[in-house]
Biopython code that builds the backbone (N, CA, C, O; Angstrom):
import numpy as np
from Bio.PDB.StructureBuilder import StructureBuilder

atoms = [
    (1, "MET", "N", (2.159, -4.939, -25.043)),
    (1, "MET", "CA", (2.194, -6.248, -24.423)),
    (1, "MET", "C", (1.827, -7.281, -25.492)),
    (1, "MET", "O", (0.827, -7.144, -26.196)),
    (2, "ASN", "N", (2.661, -8.312, -25.592)),
    (2, "ASN", "CA", (2.377, -9.336, -26.598)),
    (2, "ASN", "C", (1.682, -10.538, -25.960)),
    (2, "ASN", "O", (1.495, -10.590, -24.744)),
    (3, "ILE", "N", (1.306, -11.491, -26.794)),
    (3, "ILE", "CA", (0.550, -12.659, -26.333)),
    (3, "ILE", "C", (1.330, -13.475, -25.294)),
    (3, "ILE", "O", (0.731, -14.040, -24.379)),
    (4, "PHE", "N", (2.653, -13.543, -25.426)),
    (4, "PHE", "CA", (3.451, -14.332, -24.500)),
    (4, "PHE", "C", (3.518, -13.675, -23.115)),
    (4, "PHE", "O", (3.554, -14.370, -22.100)),
    (5, "GLU", "N", (3.534, -12.360, -23.074)),
    (5, "GLU", "CA", (3.486, -11.665, -21.786)),
    (5, "GLU", "C", (2.134, -11.873, -21.106)),
    (5, "GLU", "O", (2.059, -12.042, -19.889)),
    (6, "ILE", "N", (1.074, -11.859, -21.903)),
    (6, "ILE", "CA", (-0.273, -12.102, -21.368)),
    (6, "ILE", "C", (-0.365, -13.525, -20.812)),
    (6, "ILE", "O", (-0.917, -13.734, -19.732)),
    (7, "ILE", "N", (0.170, -14.498, -21.541)),
    (7, "ILE", "CA", (0.184, -15.884, -21.071)),
    (7, "ILE", "C", (0.987, -15.988, -19.778)),
    (7, "ILE", "O", (0.588, -16.709, -18.863)),
    (8, "GLY", "N", (2.110, -15.281, -19.688)),
    (8, "GLY", "CA", (2.917, -15.285, -18.469)),
    (8, "GLY", "C", (2.165, -14.729, -17.275)),
    (8, "GLY", "O", (2.260, -15.266, -16.171)),
    (9, "ILE", "N", (1.422, -13.662, -17.490)),
    (9, "ILE", "CA", (0.634, -13.064, -16.406)),
    (9, "ILE", "C", (-0.478, -14.019, -15.970)),
    (9, "ILE", "O", (-0.739, -14.167, -14.777)),
    (10, "ILE", "N", (-1.130, -14.666, -16.939)),
    (10, "ILE", "CA", (-2.177, -15.643, -16.602)),
    (10, "ILE", "C", (-1.570, -16.805, -15.819)),
    (10, "ILE", "O", (-2.170, -17.286, -14.858)),
    (11, "ALA", "N", (-0.396, -17.253, -16.221)),
    (11, "ALA", "CA", (0.284, -18.346, -15.505)),
    (11, "ALA", "C", (0.595, -17.930, -14.072)),
    (11, "ALA", "O", (0.388, -18.704, -13.137)),
    (12, "TRP", "N", (1.091, -16.712, -13.902)),
    (12, "TRP", "CA", (1.397, -16.244, -12.545)),
    (12, "TRP", "C", (0.123, -16.157, -11.711)),
    (12, "TRP", "O", (0.102, -16.599, -10.562)),
    (13, "LEU", "N", (-0.943, -15.588, -12.285)),
    (13, "LEU", "CA", (-2.191, -15.456, -11.548)),
    (13, "LEU", "C", (-2.726, -16.819, -11.117)),
    (13, "LEU", "O", (-3.233, -16.968, -10.005)),
    (14, "SER", "N", (-2.612, -17.806, -11.993)),
    (14, "SER", "CA", (-3.120, -19.140, -11.650)),
    (14, "SER", "C", (-2.297, -19.787, -10.549)),
    (14, "SER", "O", (-2.783, -20.692, -9.870)),
    (15, "ALA", "N", (-1.068, -19.346, -10.360)),
    (15, "ALA", "CA", (-0.230, -19.870, -9.278)),
    (15, "ALA", "C", (-0.379, -19.045, -8.002)),
    (15, "ALA", "O", (-0.326, -19.601, -6.906)),
    (16, "ALA", "N", (-0.562, -17.746, -8.122)),
    (16, "ALA", "CA", (-0.577, -16.865, -6.959)),
    (16, "ALA", "C", (-1.945, -16.769, -6.293)),
    (16, "ALA", "O", (-2.038, -16.741, -5.066)),
    (17, "ILE", "N", (-2.983, -16.720, -7.079)),
    (17, "ILE", "CA", (-4.321, -16.502, -6.525)),
    (17, "ILE", "C", (-4.723, -17.588, -5.528)),
    (17, "ILE", "O", (-5.329, -17.252, -4.511)),
    (18, "PRO", "N", (-4.421, -18.876, -5.757)),
    (18, "PRO", "CA", (-4.803, -19.879, -4.758)),
    (18, "PRO", "C", (-4.145, -19.677, -3.386)),
    (18, "PRO", "O", (-4.672, -20.153, -2.381)),
    (19, "SER", "N", (-3.035, -18.998, -3.330)),
    (19, "SER", "CA", (-2.355, -18.762, -2.052)),
    (19, "SER", "C", (-3.123, -17.788, -1.169)),
    (19, "SER", "O", (-3.114, -17.922, 0.054)),
    (20, "ILE", "N", (-3.773, -16.831, -1.764)),
    (20, "ILE", "CA", (-4.432, -15.773, -0.997)),
    (20, "ILE", "C", (-5.601, -16.305, -0.164)),
    (20, "ILE", "O", (-5.672, -15.987, 1.023)),
    (21, "PRO", "N", (-6.530, -17.106, -0.729)),
    (21, "PRO", "CA", (-7.594, -17.649, 0.128)),
    (21, "PRO", "C", (-7.049, -18.549, 1.249)),
    (21, "PRO", "O", (-7.618, -18.595, 2.339)),
    (22, "GLN", "N", (-5.952, -19.261, 0.979)),
    (22, "GLN", "CA", (-5.360, -20.103, 2.016)),
    (22, "GLN", "C", (-4.839, -19.257, 3.171)),
    (22, "GLN", "O", (-5.009, -19.619, 4.335)),
    (23, "ILE", "N", (-4.211, -18.141, 2.853)),
    (23, "ILE", "CA", (-3.721, -17.225, 3.893)),
    (23, "ILE", "C", (-4.897, -16.685, 4.699)),
    (23, "ILE", "O", (-4.853, -16.666, 5.929)),
    (24, "ILE", "N", (-5.937, -16.249, 4.016)),
    (24, "ILE", "CA", (-7.113, -15.683, 4.694)),
    (24, "ILE", "C", (-7.772, -16.733, 5.586)),
    (24, "ILE", "O", (-8.112, -16.453, 6.736)),
    (25, "GLN", "N", (-7.951, -17.942, 5.052)),
    (25, "GLN", "CA", (-8.569, -19.018, 5.831)),
    (25, "GLN", "C", (-7.738, -19.358, 7.064)),
    (25, "GLN", "O", (-8.286, -19.583, 8.143)),
    (26, "THR", "N", (-6.436, -19.395, 6.907)),
    (26, "THR", "CA", (-5.561, -19.709, 8.036)),
    (26, "THR", "C", (-5.616, -18.611, 9.089)),
    (26, "THR", "O", (-5.610, -18.903, 10.284)),
    (27, "LEU", "N", (-5.667, -17.367, 8.667)),
    (27, "LEU", "CA", (-5.780, -16.265, 9.621)),
    (27, "LEU", "C", (-7.105, -16.328, 10.383)),
    (27, "LEU", "O", (-7.143, -16.032, 11.577)),
    (28, "LYS", "N", (-8.187, -16.709, 9.708)),
    (28, "LYS", "CA", (-9.498, -16.784, 10.349)),
    (28, "LYS", "C", (-9.584, -17.950, 11.324)),
    (28, "LYS", "O", (-10.033, -17.784, 12.458)),
    (29, "THR", "N", (-9.156, -19.130, 10.884)),
    (29, "THR", "CA", (-9.366, -20.337, 11.690)),
    (29, "THR", "C", (-8.202, -20.659, 12.617)),
    (29, "THR", "O", (-8.377, -21.326, 13.636)),
    (30, "LYS", "N", (-7.028, -20.186, 12.262)),
    (30, "LYS", "CA", (-5.798, -20.513, 12.996)),
    (30, "LYS", "C", (-5.526, -22.019, 13.025)),
    (30, "LYS", "O", (-4.802, -22.513, 13.889)),
    (31, "ASP", "N", (-6.110, -22.731, 12.082)),
    (31, "ASP", "CA", (-5.954, -24.179, 11.993)),
    (31, "ASP", "C", (-4.918, -24.510, 10.917)),
    (31, "ASP", "O", (-5.133, -24.265, 9.730)),
    (32, "VAL", "N", (-3.807, -25.064, 11.353)),
    (32, "VAL", "CA", (-2.720, -25.386, 10.420)),
    (32, "VAL", "C", (-2.373, -26.875, 10.421)),
    (32, "VAL", "O", (-1.394, -27.288, 9.800)),
    (33, "LYS", "N", (-3.176, -27.677, 11.119)),
    (33, "LYS", "CA", (-2.805, -29.088, 11.266)),
    (33, "LYS", "C", (-2.793, -29.840, 9.938)),
    (33, "LYS", "O", (-2.098, -30.849, 9.824)),
    (34, "TRP", "N", (-3.532, -29.389, 8.940)),
    (34, "TRP", "CA", (-3.576, -30.075, 7.652)),
    (34, "TRP", "C", (-2.623, -29.464, 6.632)),
    (34, "TRP", "O", (-2.576, -29.910, 5.486)),
    (35, "LEU", "N", (-1.873, -28.459, 7.030)),
    (35, "LEU", "CA", (-0.945, -27.809, 6.100)),
    (35, "LEU", "C", (0.453, -28.390, 6.247)),
    (35, "LEU", "O", (0.912, -28.683, 7.351)),
    (36, "SER", "N", (1.109, -28.549, 5.126)),
    (36, "SER", "CA", (2.451, -29.111, 5.125)),
    (36, "SER", "C", (3.494, -28.002, 5.027)),
    (36, "SER", "O", (3.567, -27.318, 4.006)),
    (37, "PRO", "N", (4.306, -27.811, 6.075)),
    (37, "PRO", "CA", (5.362, -26.806, 5.983)),
    (37, "PRO", "C", (6.349, -27.133, 4.864)),
    (37, "PRO", "O", (6.877, -26.230, 4.215)),
    (38, "LEU", "N", (6.595, -28.419, 4.642)),
    (38, "LEU", "CA", (7.525, -28.816, 3.582)),
    (38, "LEU", "C", (7.057, -28.315, 2.219)),
    (38, "LEU", "O", (7.865, -27.850, 1.415)),
    (39, "MET", "N", (5.764, -28.407, 1.962)),
    (39, "MET", "CA", (5.246, -27.926, 0.682)),
    (39, "MET", "C", (5.524, -26.429, 0.507)),
    (39, "MET", "O", (5.925, -25.993, -0.572)),
    (40, "PHE", "N", (5.312, -25.642, 1.569)),
    (40, "PHE", "CA", (5.534, -24.204, 1.460)),
    (40, "PHE", "C", (7.019, -23.867, 1.358)),
    (40, "PHE", "O", (7.383, -22.889, 0.704)),
    (41, "TRP", "N", (7.890, -24.668, 2.001)),
    (41, "TRP", "CA", (9.344, -24.492, 1.817)),
    (41, "TRP", "C", (9.725, -24.761, 0.363)),
    (41, "TRP", "O", (10.485, -24.004, -0.241)),
    (42, "ILE", "N", (9.189, -25.847, -0.188)),
    (42, "ILE", "CA", (9.496, -26.189, -1.584)),
    (42, "ILE", "C", (8.987, -25.094, -2.508)),
    (42, "ILE", "O", (9.692, -24.676, -3.426)),
    (43, "TRP", "N", (7.758, -24.627, -2.268)),
    (43, "TRP", "CA", (7.229, -23.540, -3.083)),
    (43, "TRP", "C", (8.088, -22.288, -2.993)),
    (43, "TRP", "O", (8.372, -21.656, -4.011)),
    (44, "ALA", "N", (8.506, -21.923, -1.784)),
    (44, "ALA", "CA", (9.334, -20.722, -1.613)),
    (44, "ALA", "C", (10.641, -20.865, -2.393)),
    (44, "ALA", "O", (11.065, -19.934, -3.078)),
    (45, "ILE", "N", (11.273, -22.023, -2.289)),
    (45, "ILE", "CA", (12.524, -22.249, -3.035)),
    (45, "ILE", "C", (12.264, -22.212, -4.534)),
    (45, "ILE", "O", (13.049, -21.651, -5.299)),
    (46, "TRP", "N", (11.156, -22.815, -4.943)),
    (46, "TRP", "CA", (10.779, -22.834, -6.357)),
    (46, "TRP", "C", (10.606, -21.408, -6.882)),
    (46, "TRP", "O", (11.137, -21.062, -7.938)),
    (47, "TRP", "N", (9.865, -20.588, -6.144)),
    (47, "TRP", "CA", (9.627, -19.207, -6.587)),
    (47, "TRP", "C", (10.925, -18.388, -6.574)),
    (47, "TRP", "O", (11.130, -17.540, -7.442)),
    (48, "ILE", "N", (11.790, -18.638, -5.602)),
    (48, "ILE", "CA", (13.081, -17.933, -5.566)),
    (48, "ILE", "C", (13.905, -18.287, -6.807)),
    (48, "ILE", "O", (14.569, -17.427, -7.385)),
    (49, "CYS", "N", (13.855, -19.549, -7.206)),
    (49, "CYS", "CA", (14.559, -19.950, -8.445)),
    (49, "CYS", "C", (13.992, -19.202, -9.650)),
    (49, "CYS", "O", (14.742, -18.774, -10.527)),
    (50, "TRP", "N", (12.666, -19.046, -9.693)),
    (50, "TRP", "CA", (12.059, -18.287, -10.783)),
    (50, "TRP", "C", (12.480, -16.811, -10.753)),
    (50, "TRP", "O", (12.670, -16.194, -11.802)),
    (51, "ILE", "N", (12.623, -16.254, -9.554)),
    (51, "ILE", "CA", (13.089, -14.866, -9.431)),
    (51, "ILE", "C", (14.505, -14.743, -10.001)),
    (51, "ILE", "O", (14.800, -13.819, -10.759)),
    (52, "ILE", "N", (15.368, -15.679, -9.630)),
    (52, "ILE", "CA", (16.750, -15.659, -10.131)),
    (52, "ILE", "C", (16.761, -15.810, -11.649)),
    (52, "ILE", "O", (17.516, -15.126, -12.341)),
    (53, "TYR", "N", (15.929, -16.699, -12.159)),
    (53, "TYR", "CA", (15.846, -16.894, -13.610)),
    (53, "TYR", "C", (15.333, -15.618, -14.295)),
    (53, "TYR", "O", (15.832, -15.240, -15.356)),
    (54, "GLY", "N", (14.353, -14.968, -13.697)),
    (54, "GLY", "CA", (13.851, -13.706, -14.244)),
    (54, "GLY", "C", (14.927, -12.639, -14.251)),
    (54, "GLY", "O", (15.028, -11.854, -15.193)),
    (55, "TRP", "N", (15.733, -12.612, -13.193)),
    (55, "TRP", "CA", (16.851, -11.662, -13.134)),
    (55, "TRP", "C", (17.844, -11.963, -14.257)),
    (55, "TRP", "O", (18.331, -11.051, -14.926)),
    (56, "TYR", "N", (18.139, -13.250, -14.458)),
    (56, "TYR", "CA", (19.059, -13.668, -15.521)),
    (56, "TYR", "C", (18.546, -13.228, -16.898)),
    (56, "TYR", "O", (19.314, -12.771, -17.744)),
    (57, "LEU", "N", (17.234, -13.376, -17.103)),
    (57, "LEU", "CA", (16.640, -12.997, -18.386)),
    (57, "LEU", "C", (16.444, -11.491, -18.524)),
    (57, "LEU", "O", (16.195, -10.984, -19.617)),
    (58, "GLY", "N", (16.559, -10.790, -17.409)),
    (58, "GLY", "CA", (16.305, -9.348, -17.438)),
    (58, "GLY", "C", (14.817, -9.036, -17.463)),
    (58, "GLY", "O", (14.410, -7.995, -17.980)),
    (59, "SER", "N", (14.000, -9.928, -16.910)),
    (59, "SER", "CA", (12.549, -9.764, -16.907)),
    (59, "SER", "C", (12.086, -9.267, -15.539)),
    (59, "SER", "O", (11.931, -10.053, -14.605)),
    (60, "TRP", "N", (11.867, -7.961, -15.431)),
    (60, "TRP", "CA", (11.421, -7.423, -14.149)),
    (60, "TRP", "C", (10.032, -7.956, -13.793)),
    (60, "TRP", "O", (9.699, -8.093, -12.616)),
    (61, "GLN", "N", (9.213, -8.262, -14.829)),
    (61, "GLN", "CA", (7.888, -8.800, -14.565)),
    (61, "GLN", "C", (7.989, -10.154, -13.866)),
    (61, "GLN", "O", (7.265, -10.416, -12.905)),
    (62, "MET", "N", (8.886, -11.009, -14.348)),
    (62, "MET", "CA", (9.062, -12.327, -13.742)),
    (62, "MET", "C", (9.578, -12.184, -12.314)),
    (62, "MET", "O", (9.138, -12.897, -11.412)),
    (63, "GLU", "N", (10.502, -11.272, -12.119)),
    (63, "GLU", "CA", (11.031, -11.045, -10.773)),
    (63, "GLU", "C", (9.936, -10.523, -9.840)),
    (63, "GLU", "O", (9.788, -11.010, -8.719)),
    (64, "PHE", "N", (9.184, -9.550, -10.295)),
    (64, "PHE", "CA", (8.151, -8.920, -9.478)),
    (64, "PHE", "C", (7.054, -9.901, -9.092)),
    (64, "PHE", "O", (6.755, -10.071, -7.910)),
    (65, "PHE", "N", (6.454, -10.548, -10.090)),
    (65, "PHE", "CA", (5.334, -11.442, -9.821)),
    (65, "PHE", "C", (5.750, -12.638, -8.968)),
    (65, "PHE", "O", (5.006, -13.049, -8.078)),
    (66, "ASN", "N", (6.914, -13.190, -9.226)),
    (66, "ASN", "CA", (7.365, -14.329, -8.428)),
    (66, "ASN", "C", (7.770, -13.898, -7.023)),
    (66, "ASN", "O", (7.714, -14.705, -6.095)),
    (67, "SER", "N", (8.171, -12.657, -6.853)),
    (67, "SER", "CA", (8.455, -12.145, -5.510)),
    (67, "SER", "C", (7.179, -12.111, -4.669)),
    (67, "SER", "O", (7.204, -12.447, -3.485)),
    (68, "ILE", "N", (6.080, -11.712, -5.273)),
    (68, "ILE", "CA", (4.808, -11.676, -4.559)),
    (68, "ILE", "C", (4.413, -13.087, -4.119)),
    (68, "ILE", "O", (3.969, -13.286, -2.989)),
    (69, "THR", "N", (4.575, -14.055, -5.006)),
    (69, "THR", "CA", (4.218, -15.425, -4.672)),
    (69, "THR", "C", (5.153, -15.996, -3.609)),
    (69, "THR", "O", (4.720, -16.769, -2.755)),
    (70, "THR", "N", (6.427, -15.622, -3.655)),
    (70, "THR", "CA", (7.368, -16.038, -2.615)),
    (70, "THR", "C", (6.930, -15.477, -1.266)),
    (70, "THR", "O", (6.980, -16.176, -0.254)),
    (71, "ILE", "N", (6.510, -14.240, -1.250)),
    (71, "ILE", "CA", (6.035, -13.614, -0.013)),
    (71, "ILE", "C", (4.826, -14.372, 0.536)),
    (71, "ILE", "O", (4.719, -14.568, 1.747)),
    (72, "CYS", "N", (3.914, -14.801, -0.341)),
    (72, "CYS", "CA", (2.756, -15.583, 0.111)),
    (72, "CYS", "C", (3.213, -16.891, 0.761)),
    (72, "CYS", "O", (2.670, -17.287, 1.792)),
    (73, "SER", "N", (4.193, -17.557, 0.176)),
    (73, "SER", "CA", (4.707, -18.805, 0.756)),
    (73, "SER", "C", (5.349, -18.556, 2.114)),
    (73, "SER", "O", (5.162, -19.339, 3.045)),
    (74, "VAL", "N", (6.099, -17.475, 2.227)),
    (74, "VAL", "CA", (6.748, -17.144, 3.499)),
    (74, "VAL", "C", (5.700, -16.793, 4.554)),
    (74, "VAL", "O", (5.838, -17.177, 5.716)),
    (75, "ILE", "N", (4.664, -16.073, 4.161)),
    (75, "ILE", "CA", (3.581, -15.760, 5.096)),
    (75, "ILE", "C", (2.957, -17.055, 5.616)),
    (75, "ILE", "O", (2.701, -17.185, 6.813)),
    (76, "MET", "N", (2.715, -18.009, 4.722)),
    (76, "MET", "CA", (2.142, -19.279, 5.158)),
    (76, "MET", "C", (3.084, -20.024, 6.093)),
    (76, "MET", "O", (2.629, -20.624, 7.067)),
    (77, "LEU", "N", (4.367, -20.001, 5.824)),
    (77, "LEU", "CA", (5.327, -20.646, 6.725)),
    (77, "LEU", "C", (5.306, -20.004, 8.107)),
    (77, "LEU", "O", (5.375, -20.699, 9.121)),
    (78, "ILE", "N", (5.211, -18.689, 8.144)),
    (78, "ILE", "CA", (5.136, -17.976, 9.426)),
    (78, "ILE", "C", (3.855, -18.352, 10.170)),
    (78, "ILE", "O", (3.881, -18.583, 11.379)),
    (79, "LEU", "N", (2.739, -18.412, 9.447)),
    (79, "LEU", "CA", (1.470, -18.777, 10.084)),
    (79, "LEU", "C", (1.499, -20.216, 10.598)),
    (79, "LEU", "O", (1.015, -20.494, 11.695)),
    (80, "ILE", "N", (2.061, -21.122, 9.815)),
    (80, "ILE", "CA", (2.180, -22.514, 10.264)),
    (80, "ILE", "C", (3.022, -22.578, 11.529)),
    (80, "ILE", "O", (2.655, -23.261, 12.485)),
    (81, "TRP", "N", (4.125, -21.885, 11.542)),
    (81, "TRP", "CA", (5.003, -21.876, 12.713)),
    (81, "TRP", "C", (4.275, -21.278, 13.925)),
    (81, "TRP", "O", (4.301, -21.838, 15.021)),
    (82, "LYS", "N", (3.630, -20.132, 13.701)),
    (82, "LYS", "CA", (2.956, -19.425, 14.798)),
    (82, "LYS", "C", (1.804, -20.246, 15.384)),
    (82, "LYS", "O", (1.713, -20.401, 16.601)),
    (83, "TYR", "N", (0.933, -20.766, 14.534)),
    (83, "TYR", "CA", (-0.255, -21.446, 15.025)),
    (83, "TYR", "C", (0.011, -22.890, 15.456)),
    (83, "TYR", "O", (-0.750, -23.431, 16.259)),
    (84, "SER", "N", (1.048, -23.514, 14.956)),
    (84, "SER", "CA", (1.352, -24.863, 15.429)),
    (84, "SER", "C", (2.020, -24.794, 16.798)),
    (84, "SER", "O", (1.870, -25.716, 17.600)),
    (85, "LYS", "N", (2.754, -23.723, 17.078)),
    (85, "LYS", "CA", (3.358, -23.514, 18.408)),
    (85, "LYS", "C", (2.279, -23.282, 19.449)),
    (85, "LYS", "O", (2.396, -23.742, 20.585)),
    (86, "ARG", "N", (1.256, -22.590, 19.075)),
    (86, "ARG", "CA", (0.182, -22.203, 20.002)),
    (86, "ARG", "C", (-0.524, -23.419, 20.585)),
    (86, "ARG", "O", (-0.907, -23.403, 21.755)),
    (87, "LYS", "N", (-0.703, -24.462, 19.803)),
    (87, "LYS", "CA", (-1.479, -25.626, 20.254)),
    (87, "LYS", "C", (-0.677, -26.576, 21.130)),
    (87, "LYS", "O", (-1.262, -27.465, 21.750)),
    (88, "LYS", "N", (0.615, -26.424, 21.202)),
    (88, "LYS", "CA", (1.439, -27.347, 21.982)),
    (88, "LYS", "C", (1.465, -26.972, 23.438)),
    (88, "LYS", "O", (2.115, -27.647, 24.238)),
]
sb = StructureBuilder()
sb.init_structure("model")
sb.init_model(0)
sb.init_chain("A")
sb.init_seg("    ")
for serial, (resi, resn, name, xyz) in enumerate(atoms, 1):
    if name == "N":
        sb.init_residue(resn, " ", resi, " ")
    sb.init_atom(name, np.array(xyz, "f"), 0.0, 1.0, " ", f" {name:<3s}", serial, name[0])
structure = sb.get_structure()
């Protein structure tokens, strides 16, 4: 593993790790009124673009790590949909 791969992993971690506490907090509180579905849609599209770019480059690491982050965005979209429906 070279320095650029290490930097890439650190970059992914700095983008992915903040999603996990948000998912946990949302599951605990079921409070989604302050969350923006648009932001999570944009993030999901953004990460999908990175997956496609990783595929183009032949970088399975880029595809794999960005897939995990895309899944986190989709989970948040599902939680926003589920818990915002509940309060109506």
